[in-house]
C-alpha positions, 0 to 999 in steps of 0.5 A, a space after each residue: 277827276 271824273 271819267 265818262 267812258 264808253 267801251 267797245 269790245 270784240 273777242 274775235 277781231 283786233 278792233 271793234 267794227 267801225 259802226 260800233 266805234 262811230 257810235 261810241 265816238 258820237 256819244 262821247 263827242 256830245 259829252 265832251 262838249 259839255 261846259 260843266 258837270 255838276 255833282 251834288 251841287 258842286 262843279 267837277 272836272 271830267 274827261 270823256 274816254 272811248 275805250 276800244 279793246 280787241 283780241 290779240 292786241 299787244 300793249 295799249 295806247 292812249 290818245 291824245 297823250 301818245 306821241 307820233 313815235 309811240 303810235 308808230 311803235 304801237 302799230 309796228 308791234 301789232 303789225 299782224 293784228 291790224 289790217 290796213 283799214 284798222 291802222 287808218 282808223 287808229 290814226 284818225 282816232 288819234 287825230 280826233 283826240 288831238 283836236 278834242 282835248 276833252 276826249 281820250 281814246 284808248 286802244 288795248 287788249 281785251 285781256 
């Protein structure tokens, strides 16, 4: 299994800025809609992954694998790290990954 990954990082905030997230998401949605990926004449399996890392984030979460309970817990333990807008962005990213099964999105610490 091959992973086509775009990473966005910030060392000063808990989540990269929205334009950076949108840029990575746009690129990976394009890649995730490929019908196939061929390497040396052989078709290979692949997923696309957007990795978002930030300062002081506790734990990590990967969508669409994470359950609603895991999302709630992740936001709870990071209550001081994510503001209201960032929490909304994370929830929307979870929905995007749920709707596009070839797209994984990870939110984690940059350490």
